[in-house]
C-alpha positions in Angstrom: 19.7 0.6 -5.3 18.9 -1.8 -2.2 15.5 -2.1 -1.4 13.4 0.6 0.3 12.5 -1.8 3.0 15.2 -3.3 4.0 13.5 -5.0 6.7 10.8 -6.7 4.7 12.7 -6.5 1.2 12.2 -10.7 1.1 11.1 -13.3 3.4 14.9 -14.0 4.6 14.9 -10.6 6.4 12.2 -11.1 8.6 13.0 -14.8 9.0 16.7 -14.0 9.9 15.2 -10.9 12.5 12.8 -13.5 14.0 12.5 -16.7 13.7 16.2 -17.8 12.8 17.5 -15.7 15.8 15.9 -18.6 18.1 16.4 -21.3 15.4 18.1 -24.7 16.9 18.9 -27.2 14.9 16.8 -30.4 15.4 14.2 -28.5 17.2 10.8 -27.6 16.2 8.9 -23.9 17.0 5.4 -22.6 17.4 4.6 -19.0 15.7 2.2 -17.5 17.6 0.8 -14.5 16.1 -2.3 -11.6 16.5 -4.4 -9.7 13.7 -1.8 -7.1 12.8 1.3 -9.3 12.7 -0.8 -11.8 10.6 -1.3 -9.4 8.3 2.2 -8.1 8.6 3.5 -11.6 7.7 1.3 -11.9 4.8 2.6 -8.8 3.0 6.6 -10.2 3.1 6.5 -13.8 3.7 4.9 -17.1 2.5 3.6 -19.7 4.7 6.0 -22.3 3.1 9.2 -20.1 4.0 8.2 -19.5 7.7 7.3 -23.9 8.0 10.6 -24.5 6.3 12.4 -22.5 9.1 11.2 -25.0 12.1 8.0 -23.7 12.4 5.4 -26.6 13.0 2.2 -24.5 13.3 1.0 -20.9 13.0 -1.7 -19.9 15.6 -3.2 -16.9 16.7 -3.1 -16.0 20.1 -6.5 -15.0 20.2 -8.0 -18.2 19.4 -8.7 -21.4 21.5 -5.2 -23.0 21.0 -4.5 -27.0 21.7 -1.5 -27.1 24.5 2.1 -28.0 23.0 4.0 -27.9 26.3 6.8 -30.1 24.4 7.7 -27.2 22.2 8.8 -23.6 22.6 6.9 -20.8 21.1 7.9 -17.7 19.3 5.3 -15.0 20.1 5.1 -12.1 17.1 2.3 -9.9 18.6 1.5 -6.4 18.9 1.9 -4.8 22.6 -2.0 -4.4 23.3 -3.8 -5.5 26.4 -5.8 -8.3 24.4 -2.5 -9.8 22.9 -0.5 -10.0 26.6 -3.5 -11.0 28.4 -3.3 -14.2 26.2 0.0 -14.5 26.3 0.0 -14.2 30.4 -2.6 -17.2 30.3 -0.3 -19.3 28.5 1.7 -19.9 31.2 -0.7 -18.8 34.3 -1.7 -22.8 35.5 0.8 -25.3 36.0 0.3 -27.4 32.5 1.7 -24.5 30.3 0.6 -24.2 27.0 4.2 -24.1 25.6 7.4 -25.1 26.8 9.1 -21.6 27.0 8.5 -18.0 25.0 10.3 -15.9 22.8 8.7 -13.0 22.5 8.8 -9.8 19.8 6.6 -7.0 20.3 6.2 -5.1 16.9 6.9 -1.8 19.0 7.6 -0.1 22.4 5.2 -2.0 25.3 3.5 0.3 27.9 5.1 0.2 30.9 1.6 -1.0 32.9 1.5 -4.3 30.1 5.3 -4.8 30.9 5.1 -4.8 34.3 2.5 -7.3 34.3 4.6 -9.5 32.4 7.4 -9.2 34.8 4.7 -10.0 37.7 3.5 -13.2 35.9 4.6 -16.4 35.2 5.6 -15.8 31.9 8.7 -13.9 33.1 10.3 -17.4 34.3 9.7 -18.9 30.7 10.1 -16.1 28.6 13.8 -16.8 26.9 13.8 -13.9 24.6 12.1 -10.2 25.0 12.5 -8.1 21.9 10.5 -4.8 20.8 11.3 -4.9 16.9 9.6 -1.8 15.8 7.4 -2.9 13.0 3.8 -1.5 13.8 2.8 -0.9 10.5 2.2 -2.5 7.3 4.1 -2.5 4.2 2.2 -2.4 1.4 4.8 -1.4 -1.1 8.3 0.0 -1.1 7.1 3.5 -1.1 3.8 2.9 0.6 2.8 1.9 4.4 -0.5 1.7 6.1 -0.8 1.8 9.6 -3.8 -0.4 9.3 -6.7 1.0 11.0 -9.7 1.6 9.2 -11.4 3.2 12.2 -8.5 6.0 12.3 -10.8 8.3 9.6 -13.9 8.7 11.8 -12.0 8.8 15.0 -10.1 11.4 13.7 -12.5 13.9 12.0 -15.6 12.7 14.0 -16.7 13.8 17.3 -14.3 11.4 19.7 -13.7 12.5 23.1 -10.3 14.3 24.1 -9.4 11.3 25.6 -9.8 8.9 23.0 -8.4 11.1 20.4 -5.5 11.8 22.4 -5.0 7.7 22.9 -5.3 7.5 19.1 -2.7 10.4 18.4 -0.4 8.6 20.3 -0.9 5.3 19.0 -0.2 6.6 15.1 2.6 8.5 16.6 4.3 5.4 17.8 3.3 3.9 14.8 5.4 6.0 12.7 8.3 6.4 14.8 8.8 2.8 14.1 8.3 3.6 10.3 11.2 5.9 10.8 13.3 4.1 13.0 12.7 0.8 10.6 13.9 3.1 7.7 17.1 4.6 9.9 15.4 7.8 9.7 15.8 10.8 12.5 13.7 13.7 10.3 12.8 16.8 10.7 8.9 17.1 11.2 6.6 19.6 10.0 2.9 19.9 9.6 0.3 21.9 7.9 -0.6 25.1 9.6 -4.8 25.3 10.8 -6.3 22.4 12.9 -5.1 22.0 16.0 -5.0 18.7 15.9 -2.3 18.7 13.3 0.1 20.5 15.8 -0.8 18.3 18.5 0.3 14.7 16.1 3.6 16.1 15.1 4.5 17.2 18.5 3.6 13.7 19.5 5.2 11.9 16.5 8.6 14.2 17.2 8.3 13.1 20.9 8.4 9.5 20.1 11.3 10.1 17.5 12.8 11.1 20.1 12.4 8.3 22.7 13.5 5.7 19.8 16.3 7.8 19.2 17.3 7.6 22.6 17.0 3.8 22.7 19.4 4.0 19.3 21.7 6.9 18.7 22.5 5.5 15.6 19.1 6.4 14.0 19.2 8.8 11.6 23.2 8.5 10.6 23.2 9.1 6.7 25.6 9.8 4.4 24.5 13.3 2.9 23.5 16.0 4.6 20.4 17.0 3.1 17.0 17.7 5.0 15.2 14.7 5.6 11.6 15.7 6.5 8.3 14.1 8.0 5.1 15.9 6.9 2.2 15.7 9.0 -1.2 17.1 6.9 -5.1 16.4 7.3 -7.2 16.7 4.1 -8.9 20.0 4.3 -9.0 20.8 0.4 -9.7 18.2 -2.5 -11.4 15.0 -1.6 -12.3 14.7 -5.2 -9.2 11.6 -5.0 -12.0 9.3 -3.2 -14.5 9.7 -5.6 -12.5 9.8 -8.9 -12.4 6.4 -10.9 -8.5 5.5 -11.2 -7.2 3.9 -14.4 -4.6 1.3 -13.3 -4.4 -2.2 -12.8 -3.4 -1.9 -8.8 -5.7 -5.4 -8.7 -2.6 -7.0 -9.9 -0.1 -5.3 -7.6 0.9 -8.6 -5.3 2.4 -9.8 -9.1 6.1 -9.6 -9.5 6.4 -9.8 -12.9 3.4 -6.9 -12.9 5.9 -4.3 -11.1 6.7 -1.7 -13.7 3.0 -1.9 -15.1 1.0 -1.3 -11.7 1.4 2.2 -11.3 1.5 3.2 -15.0 -1.5 3.7 -17.0 -2.9 1.3 -19.7 0.3 1.2 -21.5 1.0 -2.7 -22.0 0.9 -2.6 -25.8 3.4 0.2 -25.8 5.6 -2.2 -23.3 4.9 -5.4 -25.6 6.1 -3.0 -29.0 9.5 -2.3 -26.9 9.9 -5.8 -25.9 9.5 -6.9 -29.7 11.6 -4.3 -30.9 14.3 -5.4 -28.6 14.4 -9.0 -29.6 14.2 -7.6 -33.4 10.6 -8.9 -33.5 7.7 -7.2 -35.4 4.2 -6.6 -34.7 2.0 -3.7 -35.8 -0.9 -4.7 -34.0 -0.5 -5.6 -30.3 -3.3 -8.6 -29.7 -4.1 -11.3 -28.6 -3.7 -13.4 -32.0 -0.2 -11.3 -32.5 1.2 -12.9 -29.6 -0.2 -16.5 -30.4 2.0 -16.3 -33.9 5.0 -14.9 -31.8 4.9 -17.8 -29.4 4.9 -20.1 -32.5 8.0 -18.4 -34.6 9.7 -17.6 -31.1 9.5 -20.2 -28.5 12.4 -19.3 -26.5 10.8 -15.9 -25.4 7.3 -18.0 -24.2 7.9 -16.9 -20.6 8.3 -12.9 -21.7 5.7 -13.3 -24.3 3.1 -15.2 -21.7 3.5 -12.3 -19.2 2.6 -9.7 -21.7 -0.4 -12.0 -22.6 -1.7 -12.2 -19.7 -1.6 -8.1 -19.3 -2.5 -7.8 -22.5 -5.7 -10.0 -22.2 -6.9 -8.2 -19.0 -6.2 -4.8 -20.5 -8.5 -5.7 -23.7 -11.1 -6.8 -21.1 -10.8 -3.7 -19.0 -11.2 -1.5 -22.1 -14.0 -3.5 -23.3 -16.2 -2.9 -20.3 -15.0 0.5 -19.6 -15.8 1.8 -23.3 -19.3 -0.1 -22.5 -20.3 1.8 -19.0 -17.5 4.2 -18.0 -16.4 6.3 -21.2 -18.5 9.4 -21.4 -18.9 9.0 -17.2 -15.5 9.3 -16.3 -14.9 11.9 -19.1 -17.2 14.2 -17.0 -15.8 13.4 -13.7 -12.1 14.4 -15.1 -14.1 17.8 -16.5 -15.3 18.4 -13.2 -12.2 17.5 -11.3 -9.8 19.6 -13.3 -12.1 22.6 -14.1 -11.6 22.2 -17.8 -11.9 19.4 -20.8 -9.5 17.7 -22.4 -8.6 20.9 -24.7 -7.6 22.7 -21.2 -10.9 24.8 -22.2 -12.6 26.3 -19.2 -15.7 24.0 -18.2 -18.3 26.6 -18.7 -21.7 24.8 -17.9 -21.0 22.2 -15.3 -25.0 21.5 -14.9 -25.6 20.6 -18.9 -22.6 18.0 -18.6 -24.0 16.2 -15.2 -27.7 16.1 -15.9 -27.1 13.2 -18.9 -25.4 10.9 -16.3 -27.9 11.6 -13.3 -30.6 10.8 -15.7 -29.6 7.7 -17.5 -30.6 4.6 -16.1 -27.9 2.2 -16.9 -25.6 4.2 -14.3 -25.9 3.0 -10.7 -26.3 5.3 -7.7 -22.7 5.0 -6.7 -21.5 6.7 -10.0 -24.1 8.9 -9.8 -23.3 10.2 -5.8 -19.8 10.4 -7.4 -20.7 12.7 -10.0 -22.8 15.0 -7.6 -20.0 14.9 -5.1 -17.5 16.3 -7.8 -20.2 19.2 -9.3 -20.1 20.0 -5.1 -16.4 20.6 -5.2 -16.2 22.0 -8.5 -18.4 24.6 -7.5 -15.7 25.3 -4.5 -18.6 27.1 -2.3 -21.1 24.6 -2.4 -24.3 24.3 -3.8 -28.2 25.1 -2.4 -29.6 22.7 -0.4 -32.8 23.1 -2.8 -30.4 22.3 -6.0 -28.8 19.5 -4.0 -32.1 18.1 -3.1 -33.1 17.9 -7.0 -30.1 16.4 -8.1 -30.8 13.7 -5.8 -34.2 13.3 -6.6 -33.1 13.3 -10.8 -30.7 10.5 -10.0 -33.2 8.4 -8.1 -30.6 7.9 -5.2 -32.3 6.7 -1.9 -32.3 8.8 1.4 -29.8 6.8 3.1 -27.5 6.8 0.1 -27.9 10.4 0.0 -26.3 10.7 3.4 -23.1 9.6 2.1 -23.1 13.3 0.0 -24.0 15.2 3.3 -21.5 13.6 5.7 -18.6 14.8 3.0 -19.7 18.2 3.0 -19.6 18.1 6.8 -15.6 17.4 6.4 -15.3 20.6 4.1 -14.4 19.8 0.7 -13.1 22.6 -1.1 -10.5 22.9 -4.4 -7.3 24.5 -4.3 -7.2 27.2 -6.6 -3.8 28.3 -8.3 -3.0 24.7 -9.5 0.5 24.9 -11.6 -0.1 24.1 -15.0 1.6 20.8 -15.9 3.0 20.1 -19.4 3.6 16.4 -19.0 1.9 13.9 -21.0 -1.7 12.8 -19.8 -4.1 10.9 -20.7 -7.3 12.7 -21.1 -9.4 10.8 -18.8 -6.6 10.8 -16.4 -6.0 14.8 -16.0 -6.6 15.4 -12.5 -3.2 15.3 -10.4 -3.9 14.9 -6.7 -2.6 18.2 -4.8 -0.2 15.6 -2.6 1.6 15.7 -5.7 2.2 19.4 -5.9 2.8 19.6 -2.4 5.5 16.5 -2.2 7.2 18.7 -5.4 7.3 21.9 -3.8 8.8 20.3 -0.9 11.6 18.5 -2.7 12.5 22.3 -4.4 12.1 24.0 -0.8 9.0 26.0 -1.8 6.9 25.7 0.7 5.6 28.6 2.7 7.8 27.9 6.4 5.0 29.7 8.1 1.7 27.7 6.8 4.5 24.6 7.0 6.4 25.0 10.0 8.8 22.6 11.5 8.6 21.1 14.9 12.3 20.9 14.9 15.4 21.1 12.8 17.1 18.0 11.8 19.7 16.7 14.5 23.5 16.8 13.4 24.7 13.5 12.6 26.7 11.9 15.1 29.3 9.3 13.1 30.4 7.7 16.3 30.1 4.2 17.5 27.3 3.5 20.1 26.0 0.8 22.2 23.2 -1.7 21.2 20.0 -1.3 23.0 19.6 -4.6 25.0 15.7 -3.8 25.1 15.3 -3.0 21.5 17.8 -5.1 20.3 19.2 -4.5 16.6 18.5 -7.1 14.1 16.7 -4.7 11.6 19.8 -2.2 12.3 22.9 -4.3 11.6 23.2 -2.7 7.8 26.5 -1.5 7.1 26.4 2.5 5.9 27.1 1.3 2.3 23.6 -0.6 2.1 21.4 2.7 3.1 20.4 5.2 0.5 22.6 8.2 0.2 19.8 10.2 -1.2 17.3 12.2 1.2 13.9 10.7 1.9 10.4 12.6 2.3 8.1 10.9 4.4 4.4 12.1 4.0 1.8 11.0 6.4 -1.8 11.8 5.4 -4.0 11.7 8.7 -6.9 9.7 7.2 -6.8 7.4 3.9 -5.0 7.9 0.3 -6.2 6.7 -2.8 -4.5 4.4 -5.4 -4.0 7.8 -7.5 -2.3 9.6 -4.4 0.3 6.5 -3.9 1.0 6.9 -7.6 2.3 10.1 -7.1 4.7 9.3 -4.3 6.7 7.0 -7.2 5.9 9.7 -9.7 8.0 12.4 -8.0 10.7 9.8 -7.2 11.3 9.3 -10.6 11.0 12.9 -11.5 13.9 13.6 -9.4 15.9 10.8 -11.1 16.0 8.9 -7.7 17.9 11.8 -6.0 14.9 11.6 -3.3 12.4 9.1 -2.5 9.3 9.9 -1.3 7.6 7.6 0.9 3.8 7.8 1.7 2.3 6.6 4.9 -1.6 6.5 5.9 -4.1 5.1 8.1 -6.2 3.3 5.9 -5.5 2.6 1.9 -9.5 3.5 0.5 -10.4 2.1 -2.0 -12.2 5.0 -4.6 -15.2 2.3 -5.2 -15.6 1.2 -2.0 -15.5 4.8 0.2 -18.9 5.3 -0.2 -20.3 2.4 1.7 -17.7 3.1 4.5 -18.6 6.4 4.4 -22.2 5.3 5.1 -21.4 2.8 8.1 -18.1 3.8 9.6 -18.1 7.9 9.6 -19.6 8.9 12.9 -19.7 12.7 11.8 -23.4 14.0 12.2 -25.3 13.7 9.1 -27.2 17.1 8.0 -30.6 15.9 7.3 
């Protein structure tokens, strides 16, 4: 099937859409970016690809730059005041920084900034001005980020109403550009409860309508299933942030690792399958066996070398894991699931965690994870006196203990009545993210519509031809209908951050439907479970109960 991100599925697409659209033979240009657009480019292009298309240099708009008045500049920037001011200043003086400007905004430019550009001298030298609707960061084919590490503290914290409303407007616009890029006009649903959920869902709905007005063909697909966009915040299980994840996510940029990055340590199984397909034999998959195979089968050197790298990494990780993580992670999984590896209910959780807390070889953040999971396991929390004793036994400093209290302020509960899962799992990876249940129930239409109300029902599909928006352009919409997916999409936006374990759920649910559905997960910020503790302490602005 075609790649999900038809805009950024390959460097060719972004090069054609922005750089090649203004390219002329024999002319060189300067590419000007800001922090966000540089991250977008880095996620889908190599610098060599950009330079090969007649770009002589790539510069940051917010840094001091030498004037190159003989060359035209391509501005790929976000429509924020800082970047727009820098753009205007480039053409403010008589000695212009560049010969002319081709301006591409990542999303809708606010009217106030648009007016300022029109009144400035930029208007006389702007040869191109388009809004390309890509105000998000593509992590993977089914994972997107709004790339805002302050999002969690702003949304859950004690921000002023004006600041929170402004943040919601920015989020809504970014999500709308994601849907526009994917050619989706979904029905918007939200988790009933906190008022902010409904406000954010309504704001997103209004932004989707605005994009639909500029691009009436938005959402025209070949099937009549309900494409849905879910908005909800985390009010139940927060253990995803503190559970250790067993996947090689650190290698996710390697193209050869596509089949491995979202599954557990199955390198030896894949190697054995490869050997059987080539009529090779090996009983024990290890580095020594691979060396022998390379000598006997040199024609498969490239493939076997790839497996050798992954096998070496797997063995190194497992060696480290066996030394310091085995017992720790077993306790973590028991606390998260409420049962042991044999599916027996956990009777005495305190007895399980005490050896971990007293172990001097285990670091403070691992102990904090254990204490948090123990609190989550108790569902209603534990007494202040008991918590103080646990912190003292674990030798956790007063500053680090704030992490625990901050999490408690967010309201951490474990949902009961989780359905029993029969699929094969690893003993140390038995906990299943709650978001996976929500995805599956949404696809099966089992979610309570009172708890998950619709902001709107899906609009009728219009197959008539429409005019192209002059303001927004159509460089990322000029695909034929056969190039789009025929199956429906479920887009899930988690207010706050998501973990690697939860992003994996999007792939697993998609796979379980045999490709009939495609699940996309978007988030404000990608958390790294291990680094979350530091983020909690330094970035959270929620009052600490001490």
